[in-house]
C-alpha positions in Angstrom: 141.4 44.2 156.2 142.0 44.2 152.4 139.4 45.3 150.1 139.1 41.7 148.5 138.3 40.1 151.9 136.2 42.9 152.9 134.0 42.6 149.8 134.4 38.8 150.0 132.7 38.7 153.4 129.9 41.1 152.3 129.1 39.0 149.3 128.9 35.8 151.5 126.5 37.4 153.8 124.4 38.7 151.0 124.4 35.2 149.2 122.5 33.9 152.2 120.1 36.8 152.1 119.3 35.8 148.5 118.1 32.4 149.3 114.4 32.1 149.1 113.8 35.2 147.1 111.0 34.6 144.6 111.3 35.1 140.9 109.1 38.1 140.9 111.3 39.8 143.4 114.5 39.0 141.4 112.8 40.1 138.2 111.7 43.3 139.8 115.3 44.1 140.7 116.5 43.3 137.1 113.9 45.7 135.6 115.1 48.4 137.9 118.7 47.8 136.8 117.7 48.0 133.1 115.9 51.2 133.8 118.7 52.8 135.8 121.3 52.1 133.0 119.2 54.1 130.6 118.6 56.9 133.2 122.4 57.0 133.7 123.3 56.7 130.0 125.1 60.1 129.8 127.2 59.7 132.9 128.2 56.1 131.8 129.2 57.4 128.5 131.4 60.1 130.2 133.0 57.5 132.3 133.6 55.3 129.5 135.2 58.2 127.5 137.9 58.4 130.3 138.8 54.7 129.8 139.0 55.3 125.9 141.1 58.3 126.3 143.4 56.4 128.6 143.5 53.5 126.2 144.4 55.8 123.2 147.3 57.3 125.3 148.5 53.8 125.9 148.4 53.0 122.3 145.7 50.4 122.6 144.6 48.8 119.2 141.4 49.7 117.5 139.9 46.1 118.5 140.7 46.6 122.2 139.2 50.1 122.1 136.1 48.6 120.5 135.8 46.0 123.4 136.1 48.9 125.8 133.7 51.2 124.1 130.1 51.9 125.2 127.8 54.0 123.0 124.0 54.9 123.3 123.0 51.8 121.3 125.2 49.3 123.3 123.7 50.7 126.6 120.2 50.3 125.2 121.1 46.7 123.9 122.5 45.9 127.4 119.2 47.0 128.9 117.2 45.0 126.3 119.3 41.9 127.2 118.4 42.3 130.9 114.7 42.5 129.8 115.1 39.3 127.9 116.7 37.6 130.9 113.6 38.6 133.0 111.4 36.7 130.5 113.7 33.5 130.8 112.4 30.7 133.2 114.1 30.8 136.6 116.0 27.6 137.0 116.0 27.9 140.8 114.0 25.1 142.4 113.6 23.1 139.2 113.2 19.5 140.2 115.9 17.5 138.6 115.2 14.1 140.0 112.7 12.5 142.5 113.1 9.1 144.1 110.4 7.4 146.4 112.1 4.8 148.4 110.4 1.5 149.6 110.8 2.6 153.3 108.9 5.8 152.5 111.7 8.3 152.1 111.1 10.9 149.4 114.3 12.2 147.8 114.2 15.3 145.6 117.1 16.8 143.8 116.5 20.6 143.0 118.4 23.3 141.4 120.0 25.8 143.9 122.2 28.9 143.6 126.0 28.2 143.6 126.5 30.8 146.3 129.2 33.4 145.6 130.5 33.8 142.1 134.0 35.4 141.4 134.4 37.0 137.8 137.6 38.2 136.5 137.6 39.7 133.1 139.3 42.1 130.8 138.3 45.0 128.7 134.5 44.6 128.1 132.4 46.6 130.4 129.3 44.7 129.4 130.6 41.7 131.1 130.1 43.7 134.4 126.2 43.8 133.7 126.1 40.3 132.2 127.8 38.7 135.0 125.7 40.8 137.8 122.3 40.1 136.2 122.8 36.5 135.5 124.2 35.9 139.0 121.2 37.8 140.6 118.6 36.0 138.4 120.0 32.7 139.8 120.2 33.8 143.4 123.9 34.3 143.5 126.1 37.0 145.0 128.8 38.1 142.5 132.3 39.6 143.0 133.6 41.4 139.9 137.1 42.2 139.1 137.6 43.9 135.7 140.8 45.1 134.2 142.4 48.7 134.5 141.5 49.4 130.8 137.7 49.7 131.8 138.0 50.8 135.3 135.9 54.0 135.2 133.3 52.2 133.1 132.9 49.3 135.5 132.7 51.6 138.6 130.0 53.7 137.0 128.1 50.5 135.9 128.2 49.0 139.4 127.1 52.5 140.9 124.1 52.3 138.6 123.4 48.6 139.8 123.6 49.7 143.5 121.1 52.6 143.0 118.7 50.3 141.3 119.0 47.7 144.2 118.4 50.1 147.0 114.7 49.8 146.8 114.5 46.1 146.1 114.6 42.8 148.2 118.1 42.2 146.8 120.8 43.4 149.1 123.2 45.9 147.5 126.1 43.9 148.8 125.1 41.0 146.4 127.1 42.8 143.8 130.7 43.6 144.6 133.3 45.4 142.5 137.0 45.2 143.3 138.2 48.6 142.2 141.8 48.0 142.9 142.9 46.4 139.5 146.4 45.5 140.6 148.0 42.0 140.3 148.0 41.7 144.0 144.2 42.0 144.2 143.9 39.4 141.4 146.1 37.0 143.2 144.1 37.5 146.4 141.0 36.7 144.7 142.5 33.4 143.3 142.8 32.2 146.9 139.5 33.6 148.3 138.3 30.1 149.1 136.6 31.1 152.4 134.1 33.2 150.5 134.1 32.4 146.8 132.5 29.2 145.5 133.6 29.4 142.0 135.9 31.7 139.9 135.1 32.4 136.1 137.9 34.1 134.0 136.7 35.8 130.8 139.4 37.3 128.5 142.4 36.3 126.6 144.4 33.2 126.6 147.0 34.5 129.2 144.4 35.6 131.8 142.6 32.4 131.5 145.7 30.2 131.8 147.0 32.4 134.8 143.7 31.8 136.5 143.7 28.1 136.0 147.2 27.8 137.1 147.2 29.9 140.2 143.7 29.7 141.6 142.9 27.5 144.6 139.1 28.3 144.1 137.4 26.0 141.6 137.5 27.5 138.2 134.8 27.4 135.6 136.9 27.8 132.5 136.0 29.9 129.6 138.3 29.8 126.6 140.0 31.8 123.9 138.6 31.4 120.6 141.1 30.2 117.8 138.1 29.4 115.7 138.2 27.7 112.3 136.2 27.4 109.0 137.0 24.5 106.8 136.0 24.9 103.2 135.4 21.5 101.8 135.7 20.6 98.1 132.1 21.0 97.4 131.5 24.3 99.2 129.5 26.8 97.4 131.5 29.8 96.5 128.8 32.5 97.4 128.0 30.9 100.7 131.7 30.6 101.5 132.4 34.3 100.8 129.2 35.5 102.9 130.1 33.2 105.9 133.8 33.8 105.9 133.5 37.5 105.7 130.9 37.5 108.3 133.0 35.3 110.6 136.1 37.5 110.2 134.9 41.1 109.7 131.5 41.5 111.4 133.2 41.9 114.8 136.9 40.9 114.6 137.5 41.5 118.3 135.3 38.8 119.8 136.0 35.2 120.7 133.8 33.7 118.1 135.2 35.4 115.2 137.2 33.1 113.0 141.0 33.2 113.0 141.9 30.5 110.6 140.8 29.0 107.2 141.3 25.6 106.2 140.8 25.2 102.4 140.6 21.9 100.5 143.2 21.9 97.9 140.8 21.3 95.0 138.6 24.2 96.1 141.6 26.4 96.5 142.7 25.6 92.9 139.2 26.6 91.6 138.1 29.3 93.8 141.0 30.3 96.2 142.4 33.2 94.4 139.0 35.0 94.2 138.2 34.3 97.9 141.7 35.5 99.1 141.3 38.6 96.9 138.0 39.5 98.5 139.5 39.0 102.0 142.5 41.2 100.9 140.0 44.1 99.6 138.5 44.1 103.1 141.8 44.9 104.6 142.5 41.4 106.1 146.1 40.4 106.4 146.6 36.8 105.1 149.0 34.6 106.5 149.3 31.4 104.4 151.1 28.2 103.7 153.1 27.6 100.4 150.1 26.6 98.4 148.1 29.8 99.6 151.2 32.1 98.9 151.4 30.6 95.5 147.7 31.1 94.8 147.8 34.6 96.2 151.2 36.3 96.2 150.1 39.0 98.3 149.8 36.6 101.4 152.5 36.5 103.9 154.2 33.3 104.8 152.6 31.7 107.9 154.7 30.5 110.8 153.8 27.7 113.3 152.7 30.3 115.7 150.1 31.6 113.3 148.1 28.4 113.4 147.5 28.8 117.1 147.1 32.6 117.4 143.9 34.3 118.3 144.3 37.6 116.4 141.2 39.4 117.4 141.9 41.7 114.4 141.7 41.8 110.7 144.2 38.9 110.2 143.8 35.3 109.3 145.8 32.2 108.9 145.0 30.1 105.9 146.1 26.3 105.3 145.5 23.9 102.6 144.4 20.4 103.4 143.6 17.3 101.2 140.5 16.0 103.1 138.1 16.4 106.0 140.3 14.1 108.2 143.3 16.5 107.7 141.0 19.5 108.6 139.8 17.7 111.9 143.4 16.9 112.7 144.6 20.4 112.3 141.7 21.8 114.4 142.1 19.3 117.1 145.7 20.2 117.3 145.7 24.0 117.2 142.0 24.9 118.3 140.8 26.1 121.6 137.7 23.9 121.8 135.4 27.0 121.1 133.6 27.1 117.7 134.5 25.4 114.5 132.6 25.2 111.2 132.6 23.1 108.0 131.2 24.6 104.6 130.2 21.6 102.4 127.4 20.1 100.3 128.7 16.6 101.4 126.4 15.5 104.2 128.7 12.5 105.1 131.8 14.9 105.4 129.7 17.4 107.5 128.7 14.4 109.9 132.3 13.3 110.3 133.5 16.8 111.0 130.6 17.6 113.5 131.2 14.4 115.4 135.1 14.4 115.5 136.0 18.0 116.1 136.5 18.6 119.7 134.7 22.1 120.3 132.0 23.3 122.4 130.0 24.4 119.3 130.2 22.9 115.7 128.6 24.3 112.6 127.6 23.1 109.1 127.3 25.8 106.6 126.9 28.7 109.2 129.0 31.4 110.7 130.7 30.8 114.1 129.5 34.1 115.2 126.3 32.7 116.5 128.1 31.1 119.4 126.6 33.4 121.9 124.2 33.3 124.8 121.8 35.9 123.2 121.8 34.1 119.9 121.1 30.8 121.7 118.1 32.2 123.5 119.9 32.5 126.9 119.8 36.2 127.1 123.1 37.6 128.6 125.9 35.0 128.9 128.4 34.6 131.7 130.9 33.3 129.1 131.6 30.4 126.7 133.0 27.4 128.4 135.5 25.3 126.6 135.8 22.7 129.2 133.6 19.5 129.6 132.7 19.5 133.2 129.7 21.2 134.7 128.9 23.5 131.8 130.1 23.7 128.1 129.3 26.3 125.4 127.5 29.6 126.0 126.7 29.6 129.7 123.4 30.9 130.6 121.4 30.5 133.8 121.5 26.7 134.4 125.4 27.1 134.4 125.2 29.3 137.5 123.3 26.8 139.5 124.2 23.7 141.5 122.0 20.9 143.0 120.9 19.9 146.4 119.2 16.9 147.7 116.1 17.4 149.9 115.1 14.2 151.8 111.7 14.0 153.5 110.9 11.1 156.1 108.5 10.1 158.7 111.0 8.8 161.4 112.9 6.3 159.1 116.2 5.0 160.5 118.7 3.0 158.6 118.9 -0.5 159.6 
């Protein structure tokens, strides 16, 4: 029996054992996980260093190494996120609908766990904890399959989870890690319909497209982040500089960082050279259209590919547009339905932009970096959904639930 099937079976059995656990029992287990991560901090950092050293030898970019890296603060932040999750309302058992029929039947629609969640992801070891704790809070078992780039970190984190769960009501088998990171195990996971109820990919465009294309398990799609900021004609220069720099430089390697700027032609004429110079001073490579390159000769000429590229690095594409409609058309053509922003004093243009841009999160005069489960008050997140069915945007606890009808009668039969 393969590792994938063996762990799939174990997770399925564990999912049934999770049914009926109280919120208090689940929260107690989450608190023990948070405590265990802090206790194991030094060993976690040692294992993480193995991944970082391996990555450096393979020539990984600094942005990729940053996604892999754990440090004492990040571990403390992960533990803090688990404790925030404990404070959040448990959605399981929530009454979504109640119908009382004339014949006396009582129909209740309640939130229930999905069952077994499969998570396939790249680089970020924090996803191991996010996915595991969100799943457990919602009464789901989870099968984790990270990438080889964070193999040692993921194994150490799951070991800490298992140690924490041993003295709780949650079975250790509720959290499974596929340690073999070969393509063969990934393909096997794509077809694990007998044990998986849903598969969630979290990573780059290639991973997500591969899972969508090849999986026979239902996929809850998370998307790459080719995020834009549109600088309208009336945008305030100081606000623009602050938001653009935050969106691009605060953490370039994440999916809600901006990758493209759209600048109104009149704003470019008045303020563009200063903004582009500020970006250049911060070490950002600029790929612009003809008007941008004329305004700022240090910029490189953008290709068609640049408009659809998620750089995840200190690079940005910059295009000139003549109106809000042009910006919307460009975003809806090249964007990834993730997070898009307009900077403007014109309330009407803002309303048009927010309503017509096809994205999970749209912003007026704010950074796209806020598209995050923690920032939205969800605690940890399972990912950011860019699809429109079941869940959209940052996915917290409700996204990991399904519904079930409970019907109560007193001997009624259908005539």
